[in-house]
TITI-640610 format. One record per residue (C-alpha): residue in three letters; x negated, y, z negated. Coordinates in steps of 0.1 Angstrom, whole numbers, always signed. Each point is the difference from the previous one (the first is absolute). Last residue first. Layout:
N
VEXBA  ALA  X  Y  Z
...
END
This chain:
315
VEXBA  GLY  +194  +513  -289
VEXBA  ASN  +17  -20  -30
VEXBA  PHE  +33  -12  +15
VEXBA  TYR  +24  -11  -19
VEXBA  THR  +17  -35  -16
VEXBA  GLU  +28  +8  -24
VEXBA  ARG  +13  -26  -27
VEXBA  LYS  -11  +22  -29
VEXBA  VAL  -28  -14  -25
VEXBA  ALA  -30  -10  +12
VEXBA  PRO  -3  +18  +36
VEXBA  VAL  -1  -18  +31
VEXBA  GLU  -28  +22  +20
VEXBA  TYR  -4  -1  +36
VEXBA  ARG  -34  +18  +12
VEXBA  ASP  -8  +7  +39
VEXBA  GLY  -33  +1  +13
VEXBA  ASP  +11  -16  +36
VEXBA  ALA  +34  +6  +4
VEXBA  CYS  +32  -15  -7
VEXBA  ILE  +37  +12  +10
VEXBA  PHE  +21  -4  -27
VEXBA  THR  +36  -14  -3
VEXBA  ASP  +26  +7  -27
VEXBA  PRO  +28  +1  +22
VEXBA  PHE  +3  -34  +10
VEXBA  ILE  +22  -3  +24
VEXBA  ALA  +0  +33  +24
VEXBA  GLN  -34  +4  -17
VEXBA  ALA  -14  -29  +18
VEXBA  GLU  +7  +15  +38
VEXBA  PRO  -8  +35  -14
VEXBA  LEU  -33  -10  -10
VEXBA  LEU  -12  -13  +31
VEXBA  CYS  -11  +31  +19
VEXBA  SER  -20  +6  -32
VEXBA  PRO  -21  -22  +19
VEXBA  ASP  -19  +27  +17
VEXBA  THR  -25  -8  +28
VEXBA  TYR  +21  -35  +4
VEXBA  ARG  -14  -22  +23
VEXBA  ALA  -29  -7  -26
VEXBA  SER  +23  -27  -19
VEXBA  PHE  +9  +14  -35
VEXBA  HIS  -6  -26  -26
VEXBA  GLY  +18  +22  -23
VEXBA  LEU  +34  +3  -16
VEXBA  LEU  +2  +10  -41
VEXBA  LEU  +34  -12  -13
VEXBA  LYS  +14  +14  -38
VEXBA  LYS  +21  -20  -22
VEXBA  ALA  +7  -32  +15
VEXBA  GLY  +38  -16  +1
VEXBA  ALA  -16  -32  +18
VEXBA  LEU  +22  +5  +24
VEXBA  LYS  -3  +40  +5
VEXBA  ALA  -36  -6  +5
VEXBA  LEU  +2  -28  +26
VEXBA  ILE  +27  +22  +20
VEXBA  ALA  -30  +30  -4
VEXBA  ALA  -26  -25  +17
VEXBA  GLN  +23  -5  +28
VEXBA  GLU  +9  +34  +7
VEXBA  ALA  -38  +6  -2
VEXBA  THR  -5  -28  +28
VEXBA  SER  -19  -34  -10
VEXBA  HIS  -25  -19  +15
VEXBA  TYR  -4  -33  +17
VEXBA  THR  -15  +10  +30
VEXBA  GLU  +27  -7  +25
VEXBA  LYS  +26  +11  -25
VEXBA  ALA  -12  +32  -5
VEXBA  LEU  -2  +6  +33
VEXBA  LEU  +32  -7  +3
VEXBA  GLY  +8  +24  -23
VEXBA  ASP  -17  +28  +16
VEXBA  ALA  +28  +24  +0
VEXBA  LYS  +6  -9  -35
VEXBA  SER  -35  +12  -12
VEXBA  TYR  -33  -19  -1
VEXBA  THR  -25  -13  -27
VEXBA  ALA  +24  +10  -29
VEXBA  GLU  -21  -20  -26
VEXBA  HIS  +17  -3  -36
VEXBA  TYR  -18  +11  -30
VEXBA  LEU  +30  +0  -32
VEXBA  LEU  -2  +19  -28
VEXBA  ASP  +21  -8  -32
VEXBA  VAL  +13  -36  +16
VEXBA  GLY  +31  -9  -16
VEXBA  GLN  +1  -32  +23
VEXBA  VAL  -35  -7  +18
VEXBA  TYR  +3  -37  +9
VEXBA  ALA  +33  +0  +8
VEXBA  ALA  -4  +26  +24
VEXBA  PHE  -18  -22  +23
VEXBA  ARG  +35  -18  +6
VEXBA  GLU  +10  +27  +23
VEXBA  ARG  -28  -9  +24
VEXBA  PHE  -20  +27  +21
VEXBA  LEU  -29  -13  +18
VEXBA  THR  -33  +6  -18
VEXBA  ASP  -30  +20  -3
VEXBA  THR  +1  +16  -32
VEXBA  MET  +22  -5  -34
VEXBA  TYR  -22  +16  -32
VEXBA  ALA  +22  +0  -32
VEXBA  TYR  -3  +21  -28
VEXBA  SER  +15  -5  -37
VEXBA  ARG  +5  +23  -35
VEXBA  SER  +9  -14  -31
VEXBA  PRO  +29  +20  -21
VEXBA  PRO  -18  +23  -28
VEXBA  PRO  -3  -15  -33
VEXBA  ASP  +34  -2  -20
VEXBA  VAL  -3  +19  -32
VEXBA  THR  -8  -6  -34
VEXBA  LEU  +7  -5  -38
VEXBA  ARG  +42  +3  -3
VEXBA  ALA  +3  -19  +33
VEXBA  ASN  -24  -30  -20
VEXBA  SER  +28  -1  -27
VEXBA  VAL  -10  +5  -35
VEXBA  ILE  +7  -31  -18
VEXBA  GLU  +1  +7  -38
VEXBA  GLY  -14  -30  -24
VEXBA  GLU  -16  +24  -27
VEXBA  PRO  -33  -9  +13
VEXBA  THR  +12  +20  +36
VEXBA  ILE  +13  -26  +25
VEXBA  TYR  -14  +16  +38
VEXBA  ASP  +18  -11  +31
VEXBA  ALA  -21  -15  +30
VEXBA  GLY  -4  +17  +35
VEXBA  GLN  -33  -8  +10
VEXBA  LYS  -13  +34  -10
VEXBA  LEU  +15  -9  -33
VEXBA  TYR  -20  -29  -6
VEXBA  GLN  -35  +16  +12
VEXBA  MET  +11  +28  -28
VEXBA  PHE  +3  -25  -28
VEXBA  SER  -34  +0  -10
VEXBA  LEU  +0  +40  -3
VEXBA  PRO  +23  -4  -31
VEXBA  VAL  +36  +16  +8
VEXBA  GLN  +9  +22  -28
VEXBA  TRP  +34  +10  +13
VEXBA  ALA  -9  +37  +4
VEXBA  SER  -32  -7  +14
VEXBA  ALA  +17  -24  +27
VEXBA  MET  +28  +25  +6
VEXBA  ASP  -28  +29  +6
VEXBA  LYS  -21  -19  +22
VEXBA  LEU  +26  -9  +27
VEXBA  ILE  -18  -36  +12
VEXBA  THR  +2  -4  +41
VEXBA  ARG  +15  -31  +10
VEXBA  GLU  -27  -23  +19
VEXBA  ARG  -3  +2  +34
VEXBA  GLU  +18  -20  +30
VEXBA  LYS  -23  -11  +24
VEXBA  GLU  -9  +21  +32
VEXBA  ARG  +10  -14  +30
VEXBA  PHE  -18  -3  +35
VEXBA  LEU  +13  -14  +27
VEXBA  PHE  -20  -13  +30
VEXBA  GLY  +7  -7  +35
VEXBA  CYS  -11  -32  +15
VEXBA  VAL  -10  -9  +38
VEXBA  PRO  -6  -31  +22
VEXBA  ALA  -27  +10  +27
VEXBA  GLU  +7  -26  +33
VEXBA  TYR  +36  +1  -5
VEXBA  HIS  +1  +38  +5
VEXBA  HIS  +22  +19  -28
VEXBA  LYS  +26  -13  -23
VEXBA  LEU  -2  +7  -41
VEXBA  PRO  -13  -22  -27
VEXBA  PHE  -1  +11  -31
VEXBA  SER  -31  +9  -25
VEXBA  THR  +9  +9  -38
VEXBA  VAL  -23  +22  -19
VEXBA  SER  +4  +5  -41
VEXBA  VAL  -9  +28  -19
VEXBA  VAL  -8  +12  -38
VEXBA  LYS  -15  -34  -13
VEXBA  ASP  -15  -13  +25
VEXBA  GLU  +19  -20  +34
VEXBA  TYR  -13  -7  +33
VEXBA  ILE  +14  -24  +28
VEXBA  THR  +38  -3  -9
VEXBA  GLU  +16  -23  +23
VEXBA  GLU  +25  +6  +28
VEXBA  ARG  -12  -25  +27
VEXBA  ARG  -22  -4  +29
VEXBA  GLY  -33  -5  -20
VEXBA  LEU  -25  +26  -4
VEXBA  ALA  -35  -9  -8
VEXBA  HIS  -21  +13  -30
VEXBA  PHE  -35  +7  +12
VEXBA  VAL  -24  +13  -29
VEXBA  VAL  -32  +20  +11
VEXBA  PRO  -26  -1  -27
VEXBA  PHE  -23  +28  +2
VEXBA  LEU  -35  +5  +17
VEXBA  PHE  +15  -7  +34
VEXBA  ARG  -17  -23  +27
VEXBA  SER  -20  +8  +27
VEXBA  HIS  -13  -23  +32
VEXBA  LEU  +20  +17  +19
VEXBA  ILE  +11  -24  +19
VEXBA  LYS  +13  -18  -29
VEXBA  MET  +14  +32  -15
VEXBA  GLN  +23  +3  +29
VEXBA  CYS  +7  -38  -4
VEXBA  GLN  +10  +2  -33
VEXBA  LEU  +20  +30  +5
VEXBA  PHE  +21  -17  +24
VEXBA  GLU  +4  -33  -17
VEXBA  GLN  +12  +17  -32
VEXBA  LEU  +28  +20  +21
VEXBA  ARG  +11  -34  +11
VEXBA  GLY  +16  -3  -34
VEXBA  ASP  +25  +28  +11
VEXBA  ALA  -4  +26  -25
VEXBA  TYR  -4  +8  -39
VEXBA  ILE  -37  +11  -4
VEXBA  HIS  -15  +3  -35
VEXBA  MET  -33  +23  -6
VEXBA  GLU  -21  -12  -30
VEXBA  GLY  -22  +24  -20
VEXBA  ARG  -36  +6  +10
VEXBA  ARG  -1  +31  +24
VEXBA  GLY  -31  +11  +11
VEXBA  GLN  +8  +32  +23
VEXBA  LEU  -11  -21  +29
VEXBA  SER  +24  -31  -9
VEXBA  LEU  +29  +26  -7
VEXBA  THR  -9  +11  +36
VEXBA  SER  +2  -39  +20
VEXBA  LEU  +35  -3  -19
VEXBA  PHE  +10  +33  +17
VEXBA  GLY  -18  -9  +32
VEXBA  MET  +17  -36  +3
VEXBA  LEU  +35  +14  -12
VEXBA  GLY  +2  +25  +29
VEXBA  PHE  +11  -21  +29
VEXBA  PHE  +27  -16  -25
VEXBA  HIS  +35  +14  +9
VEXBA  ASP  -2  +18  +33
VEXBA  GLY  -18  -33  +8
VEXBA  HIS  +30  -24  +1
VEXBA  LEU  -8  -23  -30
VEXBA  HIS  +30  +4  -21
VEXBA  SER  +13  +17  -35
VEXBA  ILE  -37  +6  -14
VEXBA  PHE  +1  +6  -40
VEXBA  ILE  -30  +11  -15
VEXBA  HIS  -9  -3  -35
VEXBA  ASN  -28  +12  -24
VEXBA  ILE  +3  +40  +12
VEXBA  LYS  -16  +20  -27
VEXBA  ASN  -32  +8  +20
VEXBA  TYR  +26  +19  +26
VEXBA  PRO  +8  +28  -18
VEXBA  VAL  +23  +14  +26
VEXBA  HIS  -14  +39  +7
VEXBA  PHE  +22  +0  +29
VEXBA  ARG  -33  +2  +24
VEXBA  ARG  -18  -22  -19
VEXBA  LEU  +30  -30  +4
VEXBA  GLN  +3  +11  +36
VEXBA  HIS  -35  -7  +11
VEXBA  GLN  +4  -33  -17
VEXBA  THR  +32  -7  +20
VEXBA  ALA  -20  +6  +31
VEXBA  GLU  +11  -30  +19
VEXBA  ALA  +33  -14  -15
VEXBA  CYS  +4  -12  -39
VEXBA  ASP  +34  -14  -11
VEXBA  ILE  +11  +9  -33
VEXBA  LEU  -28  +12  -27
VEXBA  PHE  +10  -2  -34
VEXBA  GLN  -13  +22  -27
VEXBA  ARG  +10  -7  -36
VEXBA  GLU  +1  +36  -15
VEXBA  LEU  +33  -8  -16
VEXBA  VAL  +11  -13  +34
VEXBA  ASN  -16  +16  +31
VEXBA  LEU  +8  -12  +32
VEXBA  VAL  -23  +6  +27
VEXBA  GLN  +10  +2  +37
VEXBA  ALA  -13  -14  +36
VEXBA  ALA  +16  -2  +34
VEXBA  SER  -17  +17  +28
VEXBA  ASN  -14  +34  +1
VEXBA  ARG  +22  +32  +6
VEXBA  ASN  -13  +32  +10
VEXBA  SER  -22  -6  +31
VEXBA  THR  +20  -33  +5
VEXBA  PRO  -4  -33  -8
VEXBA  VAL  +14  -25  +22
VEXBA  SER  +10  -32  -16
VEXBA  SER  +25  +20  -22
VEXBA  GLY  -2  +34  -17
VEXBA  SER  +7  +9  -36
VEXBA  GLY  -33  -7  -17
VEXBA  LEU  -16  +12  -31
VEXBA  ILE  +36  +7  -20
VEXBA  THR  -9  -1  -34
VEXBA  LEU  +30  -11  -23
VEXBA  GLU  +4  +5  -36
VEXBA  PHE  +12  -16  -35
VEXBA  LYS  -20  +23  -23
VEXBA  MET  +8  -3  -39
END
């Protein structure tokens, strides 16, 4: 029952020798979701042993190069390897034009269908299946590059049947699905056996939010209320707050304020400016406001366990 985030790139627009630009993969019950796709993302997928052939959905926050320049290469590699299944891309509608222009110049095409889903400038559900939903929401970056955040939320699971109790009450197999959905059982003699005696609550649903390249706005906390794991850009330190404002970015302190306002469980800082050789200097600024804060590094994995309301670093 895995719900795990792998950091593929924790840097910002200028990659460094140990930090690639923005990209990460969220594994929700073996569904692999790629979030942003900077240059060299396909190399990072291999390096950190992510099963990239299982990626069917790609979410691009906005059209700045450090968030999507690796997309063309990744799609081309999948085509060369004989992929046939659909790839769904959720992004600013102009990305479709960009890729089509590249393919026209190259006189080439992908061997699999690429389905584009244009993101709007409002909060909306953009993907949903039986186990997870994905919501996009508008943030505030440069006017020419509308940016979206993403909230991944696991759907509530069915109740867990206590097999010994169900057997003791001789509940027929045909009724088991109703038990999972919360129904009481009525015996052939008419006795009502409450569902609480036959089942237990399912593990709480888990959630992850991705917020990058944005000015700090208190109102954005409403999009991610109660999230288990929040990734928020921390491009600059508090001392460089003016630069953050001028470039439409956030500081580590502002990320922590938003996490606190949202009632998040854990906060991950990333998208660090290359000016910080060691971005761990940003950590105290955030932890002073939101203690459960971590600094991201390429290759880190963070898991939200299925039972305990606790997020931990997996190594």
